[in-house]
mmCIF file as Biopython writes it, N, C-alpha, C and O atoms, coordinates in Angstrom:
data_model
#
loop_
_atom_site.group_PDB
_atom_site.id
_atom_site.type_symbol
_atom_site.label_atom_id
_atom_site.label_alt_id
_atom_site.label_comp_id
_atom_site.label_asym_id
_atom_site.label_entity_id
_atom_site.label_seq_id
_atom_site.pdbx_PDB_ins_code
_atom_site.Cartn_x
_atom_site.Cartn_y
_atom_site.Cartn_z
_atom_site.occupancy
_atom_site.B_iso_or_equiv
_atom_site.auth_seq_id
_atom_site.auth_asym_id
_atom_site.pdbx_PDB_model_num
ATOM 1   N N  . MET A ? 1  ? 73.194 -6.687  -64.058 1.0 0.0 1  A 1 
ATOM 2   C CA . MET A ? 1  ? 72.063 -7.066  -63.015 1.0 0.0 1  A 1 
ATOM 3   C C  . MET A ? 1  ? 72.236 -5.061  -62.744 1.0 0.0 1  A 1 
ATOM 4   O O  . MET A ? 1  ? 71.371 -4.615  -63.498 1.0 0.0 1  A 1 
ATOM 5   N N  . LYS A ? 2  ? 72.690 -4.273  -62.289 1.0 0.0 2  A 1 
ATOM 6   C CA . LYS A ? 2  ? 73.115 -3.115  -61.826 1.0 0.0 2  A 1 
ATOM 7   C C  . LYS A ? 2  ? 72.462 -2.157  -62.843 1.0 0.0 2  A 1 
ATOM 8   O O  . LYS A ? 2  ? 72.136 -0.970  -62.812 1.0 0.0 2  A 1 
ATOM 9   N N  . SER A ? 3  ? 72.412 -2.997  -63.618 1.0 0.0 3  A 1 
ATOM 10  C CA . SER A ? 3  ? 71.475 -1.290  -64.666 1.0 0.0 3  A 1 
ATOM 11  C C  . SER A ? 3  ? 70.040 -1.301  -63.758 1.0 0.0 3  A 1 
ATOM 12  O O  . SER A ? 3  ? 69.576 -0.371  -63.100 1.0 0.0 3  A 1 
ATOM 13  N N  . HIS A ? 4  ? 69.418 -2.861  -63.971 1.0 0.0 4  A 1 
ATOM 14  C CA . HIS A ? 4  ? 68.036 -2.815  -63.010 1.0 0.0 4  A 1 
ATOM 15  C C  . HIS A ? 4  ? 68.060 -2.742  -61.842 1.0 0.0 4  A 1 
ATOM 16  O O  . HIS A ? 4  ? 67.056 -2.181  -61.403 1.0 0.0 4  A 1 
ATOM 17  N N  . PHE A ? 5  ? 69.095 -3.208  -60.744 1.0 0.0 5  A 1 
ATOM 18  C CA . PHE A ? 5  ? 69.450 -2.254  -59.378 1.0 0.0 5  A 1 
ATOM 19  C C  . PHE A ? 5  ? 70.480 -2.035  -58.970 1.0 0.0 5  A 1 
ATOM 20  O O  . PHE A ? 5  ? 71.194 -2.889  -58.444 1.0 0.0 5  A 1 
ATOM 21  N N  . PRO A ? 6  ? 70.725 -1.066  -59.094 1.0 0.0 6  A 1 
ATOM 22  C CA . PRO A ? 6  ? 71.815 0.036   -58.894 1.0 0.0 6  A 1 
ATOM 23  C C  . PRO A ? 6  ? 72.703 0.058   -57.926 1.0 0.0 6  A 1 
ATOM 24  O O  . PRO A ? 6  ? 73.928 0.135   -58.018 1.0 0.0 6  A 1 
ATOM 25  N N  . SER A ? 7  ? 71.551 -0.062  -56.318 1.0 0.0 7  A 1 
ATOM 26  C CA . SER A ? 7  ? 72.055 -0.273  -55.216 1.0 0.0 7  A 1 
ATOM 27  C C  . SER A ? 7  ? 72.452 -1.589  -54.931 1.0 0.0 7  A 1 
ATOM 28  O O  . SER A ? 7  ? 71.657 -2.511  -55.115 1.0 0.0 7  A 1 
ATOM 29  N N  . GLU A ? 8  ? 73.545 -1.782  -54.520 1.0 0.0 8  A 1 
ATOM 30  C CA . GLU A ? 8  ? 74.011 -3.155  -53.586 1.0 0.0 8  A 1 
ATOM 31  C C  . GLU A ? 8  ? 73.387 -3.622  -52.643 1.0 0.0 8  A 1 
ATOM 32  O O  . GLU A ? 8  ? 73.584 -4.809  -52.386 1.0 0.0 8  A 1 
ATOM 33  N N  . SER A ? 9  ? 72.667 -3.040  -52.021 1.0 0.0 9  A 1 
ATOM 34  C CA . SER A ? 9  ? 71.859 -3.606  -51.261 1.0 0.0 9  A 1 
ATOM 35  C C  . SER A ? 9  ? 70.301 -4.143  -51.871 1.0 0.0 9  A 1 
ATOM 36  O O  . SER A ? 9  ? 69.435 -4.672  -51.175 1.0 0.0 9  A 1 
ATOM 37  N N  . ASP A ? 10 ? 70.233 -3.954  -52.852 1.0 0.0 10 A 1 
ATOM 38  C CA . ASP A ? 10 ? 68.961 -4.680  -53.761 1.0 0.0 10 A 1 
ATOM 39  C C  . ASP A ? 10 ? 69.329 -5.697  -54.463 1.0 0.0 10 A 1 
ATOM 40  O O  . ASP A ? 10 ? 68.649 -6.635  -54.881 1.0 0.0 10 A 1 
ATOM 41  N N  . LEU A ? 11 ? 70.335 -5.497  -54.568 1.0 0.0 11 A 1 
ATOM 42  C CA . LEU A ? 11 ? 71.331 -6.915  -55.049 1.0 0.0 11 A 1 
ATOM 43  C C  . LEU A ? 11 ? 71.337 -8.051  -53.674 1.0 0.0 11 A 1 
ATOM 44  O O  . LEU A ? 11 ? 70.740 -9.126  -53.708 1.0 0.0 11 A 1 
ATOM 45  N N  . VAL A ? 12 ? 72.074 -7.596  -52.586 1.0 0.0 12 A 1 
ATOM 46  C CA . VAL A ? 12 ? 71.455 -8.512  -51.361 1.0 0.0 12 A 1 
ATOM 47  C C  . VAL A ? 12 ? 70.613 -9.327  -50.986 1.0 0.0 12 A 1 
ATOM 48  O O  . VAL A ? 12 ? 70.680 -10.525 -50.711 1.0 0.0 12 A 1 
ATOM 49  N N  . GLU A ? 13 ? 69.309 -8.143  -50.994 1.0 0.0 13 A 1 
ATOM 50  C CA . GLU A ? 13 ? 67.917 -8.136  -50.729 1.0 0.0 13 A 1 
ATOM 51  C C  . GLU A ? 13 ? 67.323 -9.680  -51.529 1.0 0.0 13 A 1 
ATOM 52  O O  . GLU A ? 13 ? 66.824 -10.626 -50.920 1.0 0.0 13 A 1 
ATOM 53  N N  . ILE A ? 14 ? 67.562 -9.589  -53.144 1.0 0.0 14 A 1 
ATOM 54  C CA . ILE A ? 14 ? 67.478 -10.520 -54.054 1.0 0.0 14 A 1 
ATOM 55  C C  . ILE A ? 14 ? 67.562 -11.646 -54.165 1.0 0.0 14 A 1 
ATOM 56  O O  . ILE A ? 14 ? 66.755 -12.510 -54.506 1.0 0.0 14 A 1 
ATOM 57  N N  . HIS A ? 15 ? 69.208 -11.674 -53.685 1.0 0.0 15 A 1 
ATOM 58  C CA . HIS A ? 15 ? 70.052 -13.105 -53.440 1.0 0.0 15 A 1 
ATOM 59  C C  . HIS A ? 15 ? 69.416 -13.859 -51.904 1.0 0.0 15 A 1 
ATOM 60  O O  . HIS A ? 15 ? 69.000 -15.017 -51.869 1.0 0.0 15 A 1 
ATOM 61  N N  . MET A ? 16 ? 69.464 -12.712 -50.424 1.0 0.0 16 A 1 
ATOM 62  C CA . MET A ? 16 ? 68.476 -12.926 -49.780 1.0 0.0 16 A 1 
ATOM 63  C C  . MET A ? 16 ? 67.038 -14.108 -50.116 1.0 0.0 16 A 1 
ATOM 64  O O  . MET A ? 16 ? 66.755 -15.245 -49.738 1.0 0.0 16 A 1 
ATOM 65  N N  . ALA A ? 17 ? 66.623 -13.439 -50.710 1.0 0.0 17 A 1 
ATOM 66  C CA . ALA A ? 17 ? 64.467 -13.919 -51.277 1.0 0.0 17 A 1 
ATOM 67  C C  . ALA A ? 17 ? 65.072 -14.992 -52.082 1.0 0.0 17 A 1 
ATOM 68  O O  . ALA A ? 17 ? 64.207 -15.795 -52.432 1.0 0.0 17 A 1 
ATOM 69  N N  . ALA A ? 18 ? 66.233 -15.286 -52.493 1.0 0.0 18 A 1 
ATOM 70  C CA . ALA A ? 18 ? 66.082 -16.920 -53.429 1.0 0.0 18 A 1 
ATOM 71  C C  . ALA A ? 18 ? 66.990 -17.891 -52.489 1.0 0.0 18 A 1 
ATOM 72  O O  . ALA A ? 18 ? 67.187 -19.085 -52.714 1.0 0.0 18 A 1 
ATOM 73  N N  . ALA A ? 19 ? 67.473 -17.191 -51.456 1.0 0.0 19 A 1 
ATOM 74  C CA . ALA A ? 19 ? 68.339 -18.338 -50.354 1.0 0.0 19 A 1 
ATOM 75  C C  . ALA A ? 19 ? 67.559 -18.755 -49.433 1.0 0.0 19 A 1 
ATOM 76  O O  . ALA A ? 19 ? 67.728 -19.875 -48.950 1.0 0.0 19 A 1 
ATOM 77  N N  . LEU A ? 20 ? 66.412 -17.811 -48.956 1.0 0.0 20 A 1 
ATOM 78  C CA . LEU A ? 20 ? 65.726 -18.363 -48.223 1.0 0.0 20 A 1 
ATOM 79  C C  . LEU A ? 20 ? 65.005 -19.459 -48.313 1.0 0.0 20 A 1 
ATOM 80  O O  . LEU A ? 20 ? 65.247 -20.306 -47.453 1.0 0.0 20 A 1 
ATOM 81  N N  . PRO A ? 21 ? 64.133 -19.723 -49.149 1.0 0.0 21 A 1 
ATOM 82  C CA . PRO A ? 21 ? 63.865 -21.002 -49.101 1.0 0.0 21 A 1 
ATOM 83  C C  . PRO A ? 21 ? 64.603 -22.611 -49.554 1.0 0.0 21 A 1 
ATOM 84  O O  . PRO A ? 21 ? 64.399 -23.818 -49.423 1.0 0.0 21 A 1 
ATOM 85  N N  . ASN A ? 22 ? 65.608 -21.611 -50.182 1.0 0.0 22 A 1 
ATOM 86  C CA . ASN A ? 22 ? 67.016 -23.224 -50.525 1.0 0.0 22 A 1 
ATOM 87  C C  . ASN A ? 22 ? 67.195 -23.746 -49.162 1.0 0.0 22 A 1 
ATOM 88  O O  . ASN A ? 22 ? 66.991 -24.870 -48.702 1.0 0.0 22 A 1 
ATOM 89  N N  . ILE A ? 23 ? 67.761 -22.314 -48.457 1.0 0.0 23 A 1 
ATOM 90  C CA . ILE A ? 23 ? 67.512 -23.282 -46.832 1.0 0.0 23 A 1 
ATOM 91  C C  . ILE A ? 23 ? 66.882 -23.578 -46.200 1.0 0.0 23 A 1 
ATOM 92  O O  . ILE A ? 23 ? 67.351 -24.489 -45.517 1.0 0.0 23 A 1 
ATOM 93  N N  . THR A ? 24 ? 65.680 -23.262 -45.892 1.0 0.0 24 A 1 
ATOM 94  C CA . THR A ? 24 ? 64.609 -23.951 -45.467 1.0 0.0 24 A 1 
ATOM 95  C C  . THR A ? 24 ? 64.527 -25.554 -45.831 1.0 0.0 24 A 1 
ATOM 96  O O  . THR A ? 24 ? 64.385 -26.466 -45.017 1.0 0.0 24 A 1 
ATOM 97  N N  . ASN A ? 25 ? 64.635 -25.653 -47.067 1.0 0.0 25 A 1 
ATOM 98  C CA . ASN A ? 25 ? 63.897 -26.812 -48.010 1.0 0.0 25 A 1 
ATOM 99  C C  . ASN A ? 25 ? 65.419 -28.091 -47.134 1.0 0.0 25 A 1 
ATOM 100 O O  . ASN A ? 25 ? 65.372 -29.187 -46.575 1.0 0.0 25 A 1 
ATOM 101 N N  . ARG A ? 26 ? 66.252 -27.368 -47.390 1.0 0.0 26 A 1 
ATOM 102 C CA . ARG A ? 26 ? 68.066 -28.015 -46.806 1.0 0.0 26 A 1 
ATOM 103 C C  . ARG A ? 26 ? 67.573 -28.451 -45.233 1.0 0.0 26 A 1 
ATOM 104 O O  . ARG A ? 26 ? 67.821 -29.567 -44.776 1.0 0.0 26 A 1 
ATOM 105 N N  . VAL A ? 27 ? 67.002 -27.636 -44.644 1.0 0.0 27 A 1 
ATOM 106 C CA . VAL A ? 27 ? 66.832 -28.398 -43.042 1.0 0.0 27 A 1 
ATOM 107 C C  . VAL A ? 27 ? 65.269 -28.970 -42.868 1.0 0.0 27 A 1 
ATOM 108 O O  . VAL A ? 27 ? 65.100 -29.573 -41.808 1.0 0.0 27 A 1 
ATOM 109 N N  . ASN A ? 28 ? 64.505 -28.909 -43.439 1.0 0.0 28 A 1 
ATOM 110 C CA . ASN A ? 28 ? 63.288 -29.486 -43.111 1.0 0.0 28 A 1 
ATOM 111 C C  . ASN A ? 28 ? 63.725 -30.675 -43.969 1.0 0.0 28 A 1 
ATOM 112 O O  . ASN A ? 28 ? 64.166 -31.594 -43.280 1.0 0.0 28 A 1 
ATOM 113 N N  . ASN A ? 29 ? 63.724 -30.811 -44.749 1.0 0.0 29 A 1 
ATOM 114 C CA . ASN A ? 29 ? 63.275 -32.406 -45.767 1.0 0.0 29 A 1 
ATOM 115 C C  . ASN A ? 29 ? 64.466 -33.395 -45.187 1.0 0.0 29 A 1 
ATOM 116 O O  . ASN A ? 29 ? 64.154 -34.577 -45.037 1.0 0.0 29 A 1 
ATOM 117 N N  . PRO A ? 30 ? 65.936 -32.950 -44.821 1.0 0.0 30 A 1 
ATOM 118 C CA . PRO A ? 30 ? 66.601 -34.178 -44.236 1.0 0.0 30 A 1 
ATOM 119 C C  . PRO A ? 30 ? 65.490 -34.722 -42.612 1.0 0.0 30 A 1 
ATOM 120 O O  . PRO A ? 30 ? 65.331 -35.866 -42.185 1.0 0.0 30 A 1 
ATOM 121 N N  . LEU A ? 31 ? 65.083 -33.795 -42.219 1.0 0.0 31 A 1 
ATOM 122 C CA . LEU A ? 31 ? 64.393 -34.104 -40.557 1.0 0.0 31 A 1 
ATOM 123 C C  . LEU A ? 31 ? 63.019 -34.452 -40.493 1.0 0.0 31 A 1 
ATOM 124 O O  . LEU A ? 31 ? 62.422 -34.897 -39.513 1.0 0.0 31 A 1 
ATOM 125 N N  . ASN A ? 32 ? 62.526 -34.187 -41.739 1.0 0.0 32 A 1 
ATOM 126 C CA . ASN A ? 32 ? 61.407 -34.910 -42.550 1.0 0.0 32 A 1 
ATOM 127 C C  . ASN A ? 32 ? 60.421 -34.231 -41.938 1.0 0.0 32 A 1 
ATOM 128 O O  . ASN A ? 32 ? 59.555 -34.871 -41.342 1.0 0.0 32 A 1 
ATOM 129 N N  . ILE A ? 33 ? 60.379 -32.859 -41.975 1.0 0.0 33 A 1 
ATOM 130 C CA . ILE A ? 33 ? 59.558 -31.701 -41.334 1.0 0.0 33 A 1 
ATOM 131 C C  . ILE A ? 33 ? 58.142 -31.971 -41.884 1.0 0.0 33 A 1 
ATOM 132 O O  . ILE A ? 33 ? 58.277 -32.267 -43.071 1.0 0.0 33 A 1 
ATOM 133 N N  . GLU A ? 34 ? 57.087 -31.990 -41.595 1.0 0.0 34 A 1 
ATOM 134 C CA . GLU A ? 34 ? 56.100 -31.945 -42.586 1.0 0.0 34 A 1 
ATOM 135 C C  . GLU A ? 34 ? 55.643 -30.175 -42.297 1.0 0.0 34 A 1 
ATOM 136 O O  . GLU A ? 34 ? 55.884 -29.367 -41.400 1.0 0.0 34 A 1 
ATOM 137 N N  . ILE A ? 35 ? 54.841 -30.142 -43.643 1.0 0.0 35 A 1 
ATOM 138 C CA . ILE A ? 35 ? 54.303 -28.842 -43.770 1.0 0.0 35 A 1 
ATOM 139 C C  . ILE A ? 35 ? 52.945 -28.443 -43.503 1.0 0.0 35 A 1 
ATOM 140 O O  . ILE A ? 35 ? 51.971 -28.952 -44.058 1.0 0.0 35 A 1 
ATOM 141 N N  . GLU A ? 36 ? 52.898 -27.530 -42.651 1.0 0.0 36 A 1 
ATOM 142 C CA . GLU A ? 36 ? 51.955 -27.079 -42.105 1.0 0.0 36 A 1 
ATOM 143 C C  . GLU A ? 36 ? 49.983 -26.944 -42.695 1.0 0.0 36 A 1 
ATOM 144 O O  . GLU A ? 36 ? 49.892 -26.464 -43.825 1.0 0.0 36 A 1 
ATOM 145 N N  . GLU A ? 37 ? 48.819 -27.256 -42.133 1.0 0.0 37 A 1 
ATOM 146 C CA . GLU A ? 37 ? 47.959 -27.862 -42.913 1.0 0.0 37 A 1 
ATOM 147 C C  . GLU A ? 37 ? 47.595 -26.537 -43.525 1.0 0.0 37 A 1 
ATOM 148 O O  . GLU A ? 37 ? 47.601 -25.581 -42.750 1.0 0.0 37 A 1 
ATOM 149 N N  . GLY A ? 38 ? 47.281 -26.315 -44.773 1.0 0.0 38 A 1 
ATOM 150 C CA . GLY A ? 38 ? 47.050 -25.095 -45.470 1.0 0.0 38 A 1 
ATOM 151 C C  . GLY A ? 38 ? 48.127 -24.562 -46.665 1.0 0.0 38 A 1 
ATOM 152 O O  . GLY A ? 38 ? 47.801 -23.680 -47.459 1.0 0.0 38 A 1 
ATOM 153 N N  . ILE A ? 39 ? 49.292 -25.137 -46.683 1.0 0.0 39 A 1 
ATOM 154 C CA . ILE A ? 39 ? 50.260 -24.713 -47.027 1.0 0.0 39 A 1 
ATOM 155 C C  . ILE A ? 39 ? 50.573 -25.753 -48.291 1.0 0.0 39 A 1 
ATOM 156 O O  . ILE A ? 39 ? 50.890 -26.929 -48.111 1.0 0.0 39 A 1 
ATOM 157 N N  . LYS A ? 40 ? 50.451 -25.210 -49.430 1.0 0.0 40 A 1 
ATOM 158 C CA . LYS A ? 40 ? 50.595 -26.162 -50.539 1.0 0.0 40 A 1 
ATOM 159 C C  . LYS A ? 40 ? 51.899 -26.286 -50.774 1.0 0.0 40 A 1 
ATOM 160 O O  . LYS A ? 40 ? 52.477 -25.352 -50.219 1.0 0.0 40 A 1 
ATOM 161 N N  . ALA A ? 41 ? 52.826 -27.166 -51.471 1.0 0.0 41 A 1 
ATOM 162 C CA . ALA A ? 41 ? 53.454 -28.122 -51.452 1.0 0.0 41 A 1 
ATOM 163 C C  . ALA A ? 41 ? 54.099 -27.958 -52.729 1.0 0.0 41 A 1 
ATOM 164 O O  . ALA A ? 41 ? 53.455 -28.270 -53.731 1.0 0.0 41 A 1 
ATOM 165 N N  . VAL A ? 42 ? 55.056 -27.596 -52.826 1.0 0.0 42 A 1 
ATOM 166 C CA . VAL A ? 42 ? 55.888 -27.580 -54.296 1.0 0.0 42 A 1 
ATOM 167 C C  . VAL A ? 42 ? 57.305 -28.171 -53.860 1.0 0.0 42 A 1 
ATOM 168 O O  . VAL A ? 42 ? 58.328 -27.736 -53.329 1.0 0.0 42 A 1 
ATOM 169 N N  . ARG A ? 43 ? 56.803 -29.475 -54.394 1.0 0.0 43 A 1 
ATOM 170 C CA . ARG A ? 43 ? 58.254 -30.610 -54.413 1.0 0.0 43 A 1 
ATOM 171 C C  . ARG A ? 43 ? 58.544 -30.907 -56.276 1.0 0.0 43 A 1 
ATOM 172 O O  . ARG A ? 43 ? 59.461 -31.638 -56.650 1.0 0.0 43 A 1 
#
């Protein structure tokens, strides 16, 4: 990974971009929060 992303901040940013949908789903799914109209669901 370091050969493609030499900066440590780049690696953190990639991890955060991958983690955001995960944490969002972990909160929304148990609470049965509906997706807003116009947003395509991926299940």
